[in-house]
The first five atom37 places (N, CA, C, CB, O) and aatype in JSON, in Angstrom:
{
  "aatype": [12, 19, 11, 5, 9, 5, 19, 16, 4, 0, 9, 9, 10, 11, 3, 6, 11, 19, 10, 4, 0, 5, 1, 15, 6, 9, 12, 15, 10, 14, 10, 11, 17, 6, 13, 14, 7, 7, 11, 9, 6, 11, 2, 6, 15, 14, 0, 6, 4, 10, 11, 1, 6, 9, 11, 6, 6, 10, 2, 10, 6, 9, 6, 9, 9, 5, 16, 13, 11, 15, 2, 13, 8, 15, 18, 15, 15, 6, 11, 6, 9, 6, 10, 12, 14, 13, 10, 4, 11, 18, 10, 7, 7, 3, 10, 9, 10, 11, 6, 8, 1, 2, 19, 19, 17, 6, 6, 19, 2, 11, 10, 3, 10, 10, 3, 17, 0, 6, 0, 3, 9, 14, 9, 10, 8, 15, 13, 12, 6, 17, 13, 3, 10, 11, 7, 9, 11],
  "atom_mask": [
    [1, 1, 1, 1, 1],
    [1, 1, 1, 1, 1],
    [1, 1, 1, 1, 1],
    [1, 1, 1, 1, 1],
    [1, 1, 1, 1, 1],
    [1, 1, 1, 1, 1],
    [1, 1, 1, 1, 1],
    [1, 1, 1, 1, 1],
    [1, 1, 1, 1, 1],
    [1, 1, 1, 1, 1],
    [1, 1, 1, 1, 1],
    [1, 1, 1, 1, 1],
    [1, 1, 1, 1, 1],
    [1, 1, 1, 1, 1],
    [1, 1, 1, 1, 1],
    [1, 1, 1, 1, 1],
    [1, 1, 1, 1, 1],
    [1, 1, 1, 1, 1],
    [1, 1, 1, 1, 1],
    [1, 1, 1, 1, 1],
    [1, 1, 1, 1, 1],
    [1, 1, 1, 1, 1],
    [1, 1, 1, 1, 1],
    [1, 1, 1, 1, 1],
    [1, 1, 1, 1, 1],
    [1, 1, 1, 1, 1],
    [1, 1, 1, 1, 1],
    [1, 1, 1, 1, 1],
    [1, 1, 1, 1, 1],
    [1, 1, 1, 1, 1],
    [1, 1, 1, 1, 1],
    [1, 1, 1, 1, 1],
    [1, 1, 1, 1, 1],
    [1, 1, 1, 1, 1],
    [1, 1, 1, 1, 1],
    [1, 1, 1, 1, 1],
    [1, 1, 1, 0, 1],
    [1, 1, 1, 0, 1],
    [1, 1, 1, 1, 1],
    [1, 1, 1, 1, 1],
    [1, 1, 1, 1, 1],
    [1, 1, 1, 1, 1],
    [1, 1, 1, 1, 1],
    [1, 1, 1, 1, 1],
    [1, 1, 1, 1, 1],
    [1, 1, 1, 1, 1],
    [1, 1, 1, 1, 1],
    [1, 1, 1, 1, 1],
    [1, 1, 1, 1, 1],
    [1, 1, 1, 1, 1],
    [1, 1, 1, 1, 1],
    [1, 1, 1, 1, 1],
    [1, 1, 1, 1, 1],
    [1, 1, 1, 1, 1],
    [1, 1, 1, 1, 1],
    [1, 1, 1, 1, 1],
    [1, 1, 1, 1, 1],
    [1, 1, 1, 1, 1],
    [1, 1, 1, 1, 1],
    [1, 1, 1, 1, 1],
    [1, 1, 1, 1, 1],
    [1, 1, 1, 1, 1],
    [1, 1, 1, 1, 1],
    [1, 1, 1, 1, 1],
    [1, 1, 1, 1, 1],
    [1, 1, 1, 1, 1],
    [1, 1, 1, 1, 1],
    [1, 1, 1, 1, 1],
    [1, 1, 1, 1, 1],
    [1, 1, 1, 1, 1],
    [1, 1, 1, 1, 1],
    [1, 1, 1, 1, 1],
    [1, 1, 1, 1, 1],
    [1, 1, 1, 1, 1],
    [1, 1, 1, 1, 1],
    [1, 1, 1, 1, 1],
    [1, 1, 1, 1, 1],
    [1, 1, 1, 1, 1],
    [1, 1, 1, 1, 1],
    [1, 1, 1, 1, 1],
    [1, 1, 1, 1, 1],
    [1, 1, 1, 1, 1],
    [1, 1, 1, 1, 1],
    [1, 1, 1, 1, 1],
    [1, 1, 1, 1, 1],
    [1, 1, 1, 1, 1],
    [1, 1, 1, 1, 1],
    [1, 1, 1, 1, 1],
    [1, 1, 1, 1, 1],
    [1, 1, 1, 1, 1],
    [1, 1, 1, 1, 1],
    [1, 1, 1, 0, 1],
    [1, 1, 1, 0, 1],
    [1, 1, 1, 1, 1],
    [1, 1, 1, 1, 1],
    [1, 1, 1, 1, 1],
    [1, 1, 1, 1, 1],
    [1, 1, 1, 1, 1],
    [1, 1, 1, 1, 1],
    [1, 1, 1, 1, 1],
    [1, 1, 1, 1, 1],
    [1, 1, 1, 1, 1],
    [1, 1, 1, 1, 1],
    [1, 1, 1, 1, 1],
    [1, 1, 1, 1, 1],
    [1, 1, 1, 1, 1],
    [1, 1, 1, 1, 1],
    [1, 1, 1, 1, 1],
    [1, 1, 1, 1, 1],
    [1, 1, 1, 1, 1],
    [1, 1, 1, 1, 1],
    [1, 1, 1, 1, 1],
    [1, 1, 1, 1, 1],
    [1, 1, 1, 1, 1],
    [1, 1, 1, 1, 1],
    [1, 1, 1, 1, 1],
    [1, 1, 1, 1, 1],
    [1, 1, 1, 1, 1],
    [1, 1, 1, 1, 1],
    [1, 1, 1, 1, 1],
    [1, 1, 1, 1, 1],
    [1, 1, 1, 1, 1],
    [1, 1, 1, 1, 1],
    [1, 1, 1, 1, 1],
    [1, 1, 1, 1, 1],
    [1, 1, 1, 1, 1],
    [1, 1, 1, 1, 1],
    [1, 1, 1, 1, 1],
    [1, 1, 1, 1, 1],
    [1, 1, 1, 1, 1],
    [1, 1, 1, 1, 1],
    [1, 1, 1, 1, 1],
    [1, 1, 1, 1, 1],
    [1, 1, 1, 1, 1],
    [1, 1, 1, 0, 1],
    [1, 1, 1, 1, 1],
    [1, 1, 1, 1, 1]
  ],
  "atom_positions": [
    [[64.62, 263.25, 57.8], [64.6, 263.62, 59.22], [65.4, 262.59, 60.03], [63.14, 263.71, 59.74], [65.28, 261.38, 59.82]],
    [[66.2, 263.09, 60.93], [67.04, 262.22, 61.75], [66.22, 261.61, 62.88], [68.25, 263.01, 62.32], [65.53, 262.32, 63.62]],
    [[66.29, 260.29, 63.01], [65.62, 259.6, 64.1], [66.54, 259.62, 65.31], [65.23, 258.13, 63.7], [67.68, 259.17, 65.23]],
    [[66.04, 260.15, 66.43], [66.84, 260.21, 67.65], [66.38, 259.11, 68.6], [66.73, 261.59, 68.32], [65.19, 258.96, 68.88]],
    [[67.34, 258.35, 69.09], [67.06, 257.23, 69.98], [67.78, 257.46, 71.3], [67.5, 255.87, 69.32], [68.98, 257.72, 71.32]],
    [[67.05, 257.35, 72.39], [67.65, 257.48, 73.72], [68.03, 256.1, 74.23], [66.69, 258.19, 74.71], [67.21, 255.19, 74.29]],
    [[69.3, 255.97, 74.61], [69.85, 254.69, 75.05], [70.6, 254.91, 76.36], [70.8, 254.08, 73.96], [71.32, 255.9, 76.52]],
    [[70.42, 253.99, 77.29], [71.15, 254.06, 78.56], [72.31, 253.06, 78.54], [70.21, 253.77, 79.76], [72.28, 252.08, 77.8]],
    [[73.32, 253.33, 79.35], [74.4, 252.35, 79.51], [74.92, 252.4, 80.94], [75.56, 252.62, 78.5], [74.89, 253.44, 81.6]],
    [[75.39, 251.25, 81.4], [75.84, 251.1, 82.79], [77.34, 250.9, 82.86], [75.12, 249.93, 83.46], [77.89, 250.0, 82.21]],
    [[77.99, 251.73, 83.64], [79.4, 251.52, 83.99], [79.34, 250.84, 85.36], [80.25, 252.9, 84.01], [79.24, 251.5, 86.39]],
    [[79.41, 249.52, 85.35], [79.19, 248.74, 86.56], [80.52, 248.42, 87.24], [78.43, 247.43, 86.24], [81.39, 247.79, 86.65]],
    [[80.67, 248.88, 88.48], [81.89, 248.64, 89.25], [81.69, 247.48, 90.22], [82.29, 249.9, 90.03], [80.66, 247.35, 90.88]],
    [[82.72, 246.64, 90.28], [82.76, 245.53, 91.24], [84.23, 245.27, 91.55], [82.04, 244.23, 90.68], [85.01, 244.96, 90.65]],
    [[84.61, 245.39, 92.8], [86.0, 245.12, 93.2], [87.01, 245.87, 92.33], [86.28, 243.62, 93.15], [87.99, 245.29, 91.88]],
    [[86.75, 247.16, 92.11], [87.64, 248.03, 91.34], [87.77, 247.65, 89.87], [89.0, 248.02, 91.96], [88.7, 248.09, 89.2]],
    [[86.85, 246.84, 89.37], [86.83, 246.47, 87.95], [85.5, 246.88, 87.35], [87.08, 244.95, 87.76], [84.51, 247.08, 88.06]],
    [[85.49, 247.01, 86.02], [84.31, 247.47, 85.29], [83.83, 246.37, 84.36], [84.62, 248.77, 84.49], [84.63, 245.71, 83.69]],
    [[82.51, 246.18, 84.32], [81.93, 245.18, 83.42], [81.88, 245.74, 82.0], [80.52, 244.76, 83.9], [81.27, 246.78, 81.76]],
    [[82.52, 245.03, 81.08], [82.52, 245.39, 79.66], [81.85, 244.26, 78.89], [83.98, 245.65, 79.14], [82.11, 243.08, 79.14]],
    [[80.99, 244.62, 77.95], [80.24, 243.63, 77.18], [80.63, 243.7, 75.71], [78.72, 243.83, 77.35], [80.72, 244.78, 75.13]],
    [[80.86, 242.53, 75.12], [81.21, 242.46, 73.7], [79.96, 242.11, 72.9], [82.33, 241.41, 73.45], [79.28, 241.12, 73.18]],
    [[79.66, 242.94, 71.91], [78.49, 242.72, 71.06], [78.66, 241.42, 70.27], [78.28, 243.92, 70.1], [79.78, 241.03, 69.92]],
    [[77.56, 240.75, 70.0], [77.61, 239.48, 69.27], [77.87, 239.73, 67.79], [76.3, 238.69, 69.46], [77.8, 240.86, 67.31]],
    [[78.16, 238.66, 67.09], [78.43, 238.73, 65.65], [77.21, 239.18, 64.86], [78.89, 237.38, 65.15], [77.37, 239.74, 63.78]],
    [[76.0, 238.95, 65.37], [74.79, 239.28, 64.61], [74.22, 240.66, 64.96], [73.73, 238.22, 64.85], [73.28, 241.11, 64.32]],
    [[74.78, 241.31, 65.95], [74.33, 242.67, 66.32], [74.99, 243.68, 65.39], [74.67, 242.99, 67.8], [76.0, 243.39, 64.75]],
    [[74.39, 244.88, 65.31], [75.1, 245.96, 64.62], [76.39, 246.22, 65.41], [74.21, 247.27, 64.5], [76.44, 245.96, 66.61]],
    [[77.4, 246.71, 64.75], [78.72, 246.89, 65.36], [79.23, 245.59, 65.97], [78.66, 247.99, 66.44], [79.57, 245.54, 67.15]],
    [[79.28, 244.53, 65.17], [79.66, 243.22, 65.7], [81.03, 243.21, 66.36], [79.63, 242.19, 64.59], [81.99, 243.79, 65.86]],
    [[81.1, 242.54, 67.5], [82.3, 242.28, 68.28], [82.92, 243.52, 68.93], [83.32, 241.64, 67.42], [83.98, 243.44, 69.54]],
    [[82.27, 244.66, 68.79], [82.75, 245.86, 69.49], [82.38, 245.74, 70.97], [82.14, 247.17, 68.87], [81.41, 245.07, 71.32]],
    [[83.15, 246.39, 71.81], [82.89, 246.39, 73.25], [82.05, 247.61, 73.61], [84.2, 246.39, 74.06], [82.13, 248.65, 72.96]],
    [[81.23, 247.45, 74.65], [80.35, 248.53, 75.07], [80.05, 248.4, 76.55], [79.05, 248.53, 74.25], [80.29, 247.37, 77.18]],
    [[79.51, 249.49, 77.09], [78.92, 249.44, 78.42], [77.49, 248.95, 78.19], [78.97, 250.85, 79.17], [76.77, 249.54, 77.39]],
    [[77.06, 247.89, 78.87], [75.74, 247.32, 78.58], [74.6, 248.27, 78.95], [75.56, 246.01, 79.33], [74.73, 249.12, 79.82]],
    [[73.49, 248.11, 78.25], [72.31, 248.94, 78.48], [71.3, 248.71, 77.37], [0.0, 0.0, 0.0], [71.26, 247.63, 76.78]],
    [[70.5, 249.72, 77.08], [69.52, 249.55, 76.02], [68.63, 250.76, 75.84], [0.0, 0.0, 0.0], [68.77, 251.78, 76.53]],
    [[67.7, 250.63, 74.89], [66.8, 251.71, 74.51], [65.71, 251.93, 75.56], [66.16, 251.42, 73.16], [65.18, 251.0, 76.15]],
    [[65.42, 253.21, 75.76], [64.35, 253.58, 76.69], [63.0, 253.34, 76.02], [64.49, 255.07, 77.14], [62.77, 253.76, 74.89]],
    [[62.12, 252.66, 76.73], [60.78, 252.4, 76.23], [59.84, 253.52, 76.64], [60.25, 251.04, 76.75], [60.14, 254.31, 77.54]],
    [[58.69, 253.6, 75.97], [57.69, 254.62, 76.25], [57.28, 254.54, 77.73], [56.45, 254.46, 75.33], [57.11, 253.45, 78.28]],
    [[57.13, 255.7, 78.35], [56.71, 255.81, 79.76], [57.7, 255.17, 80.74], [55.36, 255.17, 79.94], [57.3, 254.69, 81.8]],
    [[58.98, 255.16, 80.38], [60.01, 254.57, 81.23], [61.08, 255.62, 81.48], [60.62, 253.29, 80.57], [61.49, 256.32, 80.55]],
    [[61.54, 255.75, 82.7], [62.63, 256.68, 83.0], [63.95, 256.04, 82.58], [62.65, 257.07, 84.52], [64.03, 254.82, 82.45]],
    [[64.99, 256.86, 82.36], [66.29, 256.27, 82.04], [66.78, 255.28, 83.1], [67.32, 257.38, 81.86], [67.33, 254.24, 82.76]],
    [[66.58, 255.6, 84.37], [67.02, 254.7, 85.44], [66.25, 253.38, 85.41], [66.85, 255.37, 86.82], [66.84, 252.31, 85.57]],
    [[64.94, 253.45, 85.2], [64.13, 252.23, 85.1], [64.58, 251.38, 83.92], [62.64, 252.57, 84.96], [64.69, 250.16, 84.02]],
    [[64.85, 252.05, 82.8], [65.32, 251.35, 81.6], [66.62, 250.61, 81.89], [65.52, 252.35, 80.44], [66.76, 249.43, 81.55]],
    [[67.55, 251.3, 82.5], [68.86, 250.69, 82.73], [68.76, 249.45, 83.61], [69.8, 251.7, 83.36], [69.34, 248.41, 83.3]],
    [[68.04, 249.56, 84.7], [67.89, 248.41, 85.59], [67.21, 247.25, 84.88], [67.1, 248.8, 86.85], [67.6, 246.09, 85.05]],
    [[66.17, 247.56, 84.08], [65.46, 246.51, 83.34], [66.39, 245.84, 82.33], [64.24, 247.1, 82.61], [66.46, 244.61, 82.26]],
    [[67.11, 246.64, 81.55], [67.99, 246.09, 80.51], [69.1, 245.23, 81.11], [68.61, 247.23, 79.69], [69.4, 244.16, 80.58]],
    [[69.71, 245.66, 82.2], [70.79, 244.89, 82.81], [70.25, 243.57, 83.36], [71.47, 245.71, 83.94], [70.92, 242.54, 83.27]],
    [[69.06, 243.6, 83.91], [68.43, 242.37, 84.41], [68.09, 241.44, 83.23], [67.15, 242.69, 85.24], [68.37, 240.24, 83.29]],
    [[67.48, 241.99, 82.17], [67.07, 241.18, 81.02], [68.27, 240.6, 80.27], [66.24, 242.02, 80.06], [68.26, 239.41, 79.92]],
    [[69.28, 241.41, 80.01], [70.4, 240.99, 79.17], [71.47, 240.2, 79.91], [71.04, 242.18, 78.54], [72.1, 239.32, 79.33]],
    [[71.67, 240.5, 81.2], [72.79, 239.91, 81.93], [72.41, 239.21, 83.23], [73.8, 240.97, 82.23], [73.24, 238.55, 83.85]],
    [[71.16, 239.35, 83.64], [70.66, 238.75, 84.88], [71.36, 239.31, 86.12], [70.84, 237.23, 84.83], [71.58, 238.6, 87.1]],
    [[71.72, 240.6, 86.07], [72.41, 241.23, 87.19], [71.53, 242.29, 87.83], [73.73, 241.85, 86.72], [70.69, 242.91, 87.18]],
    [[71.76, 242.5, 89.12], [71.11, 243.57, 89.88], [72.15, 244.66, 90.11], [70.52, 243.04, 91.24], [73.3, 244.38, 90.48]],
    [[71.74, 245.91, 89.89], [72.65, 247.04, 90.06], [71.99, 248.13, 90.89], [73.08, 247.6, 88.69], [70.77, 248.2, 91.02]],
    [[72.85, 248.98, 91.44], [72.4, 250.2, 92.11], [73.04, 251.37, 91.37], [72.79, 250.21, 93.65], [74.25, 251.4, 91.18]],
    [[72.22, 252.33, 90.97], [72.74, 253.5, 90.28], [73.35, 254.45, 91.3], [71.63, 254.2, 89.45], [72.71, 254.81, 92.29]],
    [[74.59, 254.86, 91.04], [75.33, 255.74, 91.95], [75.26, 257.2, 91.48], [76.8, 255.28, 92.06], [74.98, 258.1, 92.27]],
    [[75.52, 257.41, 90.2], [75.49, 258.76, 89.64], [75.41, 258.7, 88.13], [76.74, 259.57, 90.08], [75.61, 257.65, 87.52]],
    [[75.12, 259.85, 87.53], [75.07, 259.95, 86.07], [76.35, 260.61, 85.57], [73.82, 260.75, 85.61], [77.04, 261.32, 86.29]],
    [[76.64, 260.34, 84.3], [77.7, 261.05, 83.59], [77.04, 261.78, 82.42], [78.82, 260.06, 83.09], [75.89, 261.51, 82.08]],
    [[77.76, 262.68, 81.81], [77.24, 263.45, 80.68], [76.91, 262.53, 79.51], [78.26, 264.53, 80.24], [77.68, 261.63, 79.18]],
    [[75.74, 262.77, 78.9], [75.33, 261.99, 77.73], [76.27, 262.26, 76.56], [73.88, 262.33, 77.33], [76.89, 263.32, 76.47]],
    [[76.35, 261.29, 75.67], [77.08, 261.44, 74.42], [76.09, 261.3, 73.28], [78.23, 260.39, 74.3], [75.33, 260.34, 73.22]],
    [[76.11, 262.27, 72.36], [75.27, 262.2, 71.16], [76.15, 261.71, 70.03], [74.63, 263.6, 70.83], [77.22, 262.26, 69.77]],
    [[75.68, 260.67, 69.33], [76.5, 260.07, 68.28], [75.62, 259.72, 67.08], [77.22, 258.81, 68.8], [74.59, 259.07, 67.22]],
    [[76.06, 260.16, 65.9], [75.34, 259.83, 64.66], [76.02, 258.64, 64.0], [75.31, 261.05, 63.69], [77.2, 258.69, 63.66]],
    [[75.24, 257.57, 63.83], [75.76, 256.4, 63.11], [75.46, 256.51, 61.62], [75.15, 255.12, 63.68], [76.09, 255.82, 60.82]],
    [[74.51, 257.37, 61.25], [74.18, 257.6, 59.84], [73.42, 258.92, 59.77], [73.33, 256.41, 59.23], [73.14, 259.54, 60.8]],
    [[73.09, 259.34, 58.55], [72.33, 260.58, 58.4], [70.89, 260.42, 58.87], [72.35, 261.04, 56.95], [70.17, 261.4, 59.02]],
    [[70.47, 259.17, 59.1], [69.1, 258.91, 59.53], [68.97, 258.6, 61.02], [68.53, 257.78, 58.75], [67.87, 258.66, 61.56]],
    [[70.07, 258.28, 61.7], [69.96, 257.8, 63.08], [71.02, 258.43, 63.98], [70.08, 256.29, 63.13], [72.22, 258.37, 63.7]],
    [[70.54, 259.03, 65.08], [71.43, 259.57, 66.1], [70.99, 259.01, 67.44], [71.42, 261.15, 66.11], [69.8, 258.92, 67.73]],
    [[71.96, 258.64, 68.26], [71.61, 258.16, 69.6], [72.11, 259.15, 70.65], [72.21, 256.75, 69.85], [73.14, 259.81, 70.49]],
    [[71.35, 259.22, 71.71], [71.81, 259.89, 72.92], [72.12, 258.78, 73.9], [70.73, 260.92, 73.5], [71.22, 258.12, 74.41]],
    [[73.39, 258.58, 74.17], [73.83, 257.52, 75.08], [73.99, 258.12, 76.47], [75.17, 256.87, 74.59], [74.83, 258.99, 76.7]],
    [[73.16, 257.64, 77.41], [73.11, 258.18, 78.77], [73.81, 257.23, 79.73], [71.65, 258.42, 79.21], [73.26, 256.17, 80.06]],
    [[75.01, 257.58, 80.19], [75.76, 256.69, 81.08], [75.43, 256.89, 82.56], [77.23, 256.89, 80.87], [75.19, 258.0, 83.03]],
    [[75.42, 255.77, 83.27], [75.2, 255.77, 84.71], [76.31, 254.95, 85.36], [73.8, 255.19, 85.06], [76.6, 253.83, 84.94]],
    [[76.92, 255.51, 86.39], [77.86, 254.75, 87.2], [77.03, 253.89, 88.15], [78.86, 255.69, 87.99], [76.15, 254.39, 88.84]],
    [[77.33, 252.59, 88.18], [76.52, 251.65, 88.96], [77.4, 250.76, 89.82], [75.65, 250.81, 88.03], [78.56, 250.51, 89.52]],
    [[76.8, 250.29, 90.88], [77.44, 249.32, 91.76], [76.79, 247.96, 91.52], [77.31, 249.74, 93.27], [75.56, 247.85, 91.46]],
    [[77.6, 246.94, 91.38], [77.11, 245.57, 91.24], [76.54, 245.12, 92.58], [78.24, 244.61, 90.75], [77.22, 245.19, 93.61]],
    [[75.3, 244.64, 92.57], [74.67, 244.16, 93.8], [74.59, 242.64, 93.87], [73.28, 244.73, 93.93], [74.65, 242.07, 94.95]],
    [[74.47, 241.99, 92.72], [74.37, 240.53, 92.73], [73.77, 239.99, 91.45], [0.0, 0.0, 0.0], [73.47, 240.73, 90.5]],
    [[73.6, 238.68, 91.45], [73.05, 237.99, 90.28], [74.1, 237.12, 89.64], [0.0, 0.0, 0.0], [75.29, 237.44, 89.65]],
    [[73.66, 236.0, 89.08], [74.55, 235.11, 88.35], [74.53, 235.52, 86.89], [74.12, 233.61, 88.51], [73.5, 235.45, 86.23]],
    [[75.68, 235.95, 86.4], [75.8, 236.47, 85.04], [75.35, 235.44, 84.01], [77.24, 236.9, 84.76], [75.84, 234.31, 83.98]],
    [[74.41, 235.85, 83.16], [73.94, 235.02, 82.05], [73.99, 235.88, 80.8], [72.49, 234.45, 82.31], [73.42, 236.97, 80.77]],
    [[74.67, 235.4, 79.75], [74.73, 236.14, 78.49], [73.52, 235.8, 77.64], [76.05, 235.83, 77.73], [73.34, 234.65, 77.24]],
    [[72.69, 236.79, 77.36], [71.51, 236.57, 76.54], [71.63, 237.23, 75.18], [70.27, 237.08, 77.25], [71.0, 236.79, 74.22]],
    [[72.43, 238.3, 75.08], [72.59, 239.02, 73.82], [74.04, 239.2, 73.42], [71.92, 240.36, 73.91], [74.36, 239.25, 72.23]],
    [[74.91, 239.3, 74.38], [76.32, 239.58, 74.09], [77.12, 238.3, 73.86], [76.94, 240.37, 75.24], [76.74, 237.22, 74.28]],
    [[78.24, 238.47, 73.17], [79.13, 237.33, 72.9], [79.97, 237.0, 74.13], [80.05, 237.64, 71.7], [80.23, 235.84, 74.43]],
    [[80.39, 238.07, 74.83], [81.31, 237.88, 75.95], [81.19, 239.08, 76.9], [82.78, 237.71, 75.44], [80.74, 240.15, 76.5]],
    [[81.6, 238.89, 78.13], [81.76, 240.0, 79.07], [83.05, 239.77, 79.85], [80.53, 240.11, 80.04], [83.48, 238.63, 80.05]],
    [[83.65, 240.86, 80.27], [84.84, 240.77, 81.13], [84.72, 241.83, 82.22], [86.16, 240.96, 80.3], [84.15, 242.9, 82.02]],
    [[85.27, 241.5, 83.38], [85.47, 242.5, 84.44], [86.89, 242.99, 84.25], [85.23, 241.89, 85.92], [87.85, 242.27, 84.52]],
    [[87.04, 244.23, 83.78], [88.36, 244.75, 83.4], [88.81, 245.85, 84.36], [88.33, 245.29, 81.96], [88.01, 246.65, 84.84]],
    [[90.12, 245.87, 84.62], [90.7, 246.94, 85.43], [90.58, 248.26, 84.66], [92.2, 246.63, 85.76], [90.69, 248.29, 83.44]],
    [[90.35, 249.33, 85.4], [90.11, 250.63, 84.76], [91.28, 251.04, 83.87], [89.88, 251.69, 85.82], [91.05, 251.56, 82.78]],
    [[92.51, 250.82, 84.31], [93.67, 251.24, 83.51], [93.87, 250.4, 82.25], [94.92, 251.18, 84.35], [94.76, 250.7, 81.46]],
    [[93.08, 249.37, 82.06], [93.18, 248.54, 80.85], [91.95, 248.65, 79.95], [93.39, 247.08, 81.24], [91.88, 248.01, 78.9]],
    [[90.99, 249.47, 80.35], [89.75, 249.58, 79.57], [89.98, 250.04, 78.14], [88.8, 250.54, 80.26], [89.33, 249.56, 77.22]],
    [[90.92, 250.97, 77.96], [91.13, 251.51, 76.62], [91.86, 250.56, 75.68], [91.89, 252.8, 76.7], [92.11, 250.9, 74.53]],
    [[92.2, 249.37, 76.15], [92.82, 248.36, 75.27], [91.77, 247.59, 74.46], [93.65, 247.38, 76.11], [92.11, 246.92, 73.49]],
    [[90.51, 247.69, 74.87], [89.43, 246.99, 74.16], [89.01, 247.8, 72.93], [88.22, 246.74, 75.09], [89.22, 249.01, 72.88]],
    [[88.41, 247.14, 71.95], [87.93, 247.77, 70.72], [86.48, 248.22, 70.94], [88.03, 246.78, 69.5], [85.54, 247.46, 70.7]],
    [[86.31, 249.46, 71.39], [85.01, 249.99, 71.82], [84.16, 250.48, 70.66], [85.21, 251.11, 72.8], [84.69, 250.93, 69.64]],
    [[82.84, 250.4, 70.82], [81.89, 251.03, 69.9], [82.11, 252.54, 69.98], [80.39, 250.64, 70.25], [82.37, 253.08, 71.05]],
    [[82.0, 253.21, 68.84], [82.32, 254.65, 68.78], [81.57, 255.49, 69.8], [82.02, 255.16, 67.4], [82.16, 256.38, 70.41]],
    [[80.29, 255.23, 69.98], [79.49, 256.05, 70.9], [79.94, 255.91, 72.35], [78.02, 255.67, 70.78], [79.71, 256.81, 73.15]],
    [[80.57, 254.8, 72.68], [81.01, 254.56, 74.06], [82.36, 255.2, 74.38], [81.09, 253.08, 74.33], [82.68, 255.39, 75.55]],
    [[83.14, 255.53, 73.37], [84.51, 256.02, 73.6], [84.55, 257.32, 74.42], [85.2, 256.25, 72.26], [85.32, 257.38, 75.38]],
    [[83.76, 258.35, 74.1], [83.8, 259.55, 74.95], [83.37, 259.27, 76.39], [82.89, 260.63, 74.36], [83.9, 259.88, 77.32]],
    [[82.44, 258.37, 76.57], [81.99, 258.0, 77.91], [83.11, 257.27, 78.65], [80.72, 257.11, 77.85], [83.34, 257.51, 79.83]],
    [[83.79, 256.38, 77.95], [84.94, 255.67, 78.52], [85.98, 256.67, 79.02], [85.56, 254.72, 77.47], [86.46, 256.55, 80.15]],
    [[86.32, 257.65, 78.19], [87.33, 258.62, 78.57], [86.88, 259.48, 79.76], [87.68, 259.52, 77.38], [87.67, 259.76, 80.66]],
    [[85.61, 259.89, 79.76], [85.08, 260.67, 80.89], [85.15, 259.87, 82.18], [83.63, 261.1, 80.62], [85.55, 260.39, 83.23]],
    [[84.77, 258.6, 82.11], [84.82, 257.76, 83.29], [86.25, 257.57, 83.78], [84.18, 256.39, 83.0], [86.51, 257.66, 84.98]],
    [[87.19, 257.31, 82.86], [88.58, 257.09, 83.26], [89.16, 258.35, 83.92], [89.44, 256.69, 82.04], [89.9, 258.25, 84.9]],
    [[88.83, 259.53, 83.39], [89.28, 260.78, 84.0], [88.69, 260.93, 85.4], [88.89, 261.99, 83.12], [89.39, 261.28, 86.34]],
    [[87.39, 260.67, 85.53], [86.71, 260.75, 86.82], [87.36, 259.8, 87.82], [85.21, 260.44, 86.68], [87.62, 260.17, 88.97]],
    [[87.62, 258.59, 87.39], [88.2, 257.56, 88.24], [89.58, 257.99, 88.73], [88.3, 256.21, 87.49], [89.91, 257.84, 89.91]],
    [[90.39, 258.54, 87.81], [91.73, 259.02, 88.18], [91.65, 260.17, 89.19], [92.51, 259.47, 86.93], [92.43, 260.23, 90.14]],
    [[90.71, 261.09, 88.97], [90.55, 262.23, 89.88], [90.09, 261.8, 91.26], [89.57, 263.22, 89.3], [90.5, 262.38, 92.27]],
    [[89.26, 260.79, 91.3], [88.75, 260.29, 92.58], [89.83, 259.55, 93.36], [87.55, 259.38, 92.36], [89.77, 259.44, 94.58]],
    [[90.83, 259.03, 92.63], [91.88, 258.27, 93.28], [91.36, 257.02, 93.96], [0.0, 0.0, 0.0], [91.83, 256.64, 95.03]],
    [[90.38, 256.41, 93.33], [89.76, 255.21, 93.92], [90.77, 254.08, 93.97], [88.51, 254.78, 93.11], [91.49, 253.81, 93.01]],
    [[90.79, 253.43, 95.09], [91.69, 252.28, 95.26], [90.87, 251.06, 95.61], [92.74, 252.54, 96.36], [91.43, 249.98, 95.8]]
  ]
}
């Protein structure tokens, strides 16, 4: 039986740049880039999870602006994740790395130059298309 895991991720905007997090060497998918977030806990909404995870992992405060379509990704025959992306605005906090190796604030047109985790790639492309359509400056 396939274990399904619900995971949230934040596309955090600040000054027209997006926060990208690099997984550590000891995490699964080592050194791959991702939108930060985490697993939803029992009795927790996706939005509550995302705010908690961003505070715990990066010490940042965010405001959720909108959702994007979830991506379902199978990493093995036993595990599938539903990755739920949220567009977020950076509100504040002094960045502290607790789980990731590195983070960068990257320009949207350079996001696809990073080596992304497979589950994040469709979300990356959806966000880049949305950003281009919005004509955000």
